[in-house]
Residue, then its C-alpha position, 0 to 999 in steps of 0.5 A: x434657152x433660146x438656143x435650145x428651142x432653135x436647135x429643136x426647131x432646126x432638128x425637126x425641119x431637118x428630120x421632116x425634110x429627111x422623111x419627105x426625101x425618103x418617101x419620094x426617093x426610097x424604093x417603097x413598091x412591093x415585090x411582085x410575083x405571078x401566082x397560079x392556083x387551080x380552081x375547081x368549079x362545081x356548076x351542078 
C-alpha cells in the first residue's frame, strides 16, 4: 500500500511540474489583428 501512495505522490509532482512548465513555456498569447470599423456620430 505504501508503494501505491508513493507512486501517486510522484505522479502528482510530475504532473504539477509539467503543468507549471507548460504555463511558463507554452505560447498562450492571443492572436492580435487590427480592426477598423467606421463610426457615425450624431452631434445634434
